[in-house]
Residue, then its C-alpha position, 0 to 999 in steps of 0.5 A: x390666599x392674600x399676598x403679605x407684602x411686607x416692607x422692609x425696615x429702613x434706618x438712616x446713619x453715619x459710617x463710622x467704619x470702613x475697614x472691612x472688605x465689602x462692610x461698613x459700620x453704621x451708627x444710628x441714632x435716636x431719641x426716646x422719651x423716657x417713661x416716667x420723667x419725659x426727658x428725651x434721651x439719645x440712643x445709639x446702635x451700630x449696624x454691620x451693613x453689607x456695601x459690596x462695591x466698597x463705596x462708603x467712606x467714614x463720615x457718609x450718611x447712608x440708608x440702610x435696609x434690612x436684608x436676610x442674614x448674610x453672616x454671623x451679624x450682618x444683617x442690613x445692606x447699604x442702599x443709598x449714599x445720602x451724603x458724601x463727607x467731605 
């Protein structure tokens, strides 16, 4: 049998909340083209991500990756902090 090496999904977003212990809320924005009119619309999704060392602060830009379900809503893990908030 051949090996299926699937790469994990990654998203880039900004931290909106870090009030929970070992968890952060990451807001990911993207632009989607309207099917009929062609106008670009901004859509956003909030992901609950695992931050085991509590390194993230509000306003940080982070890279999150998909992982196994860690709790009811947590399915993402913070891979790296791309930019620190001032």
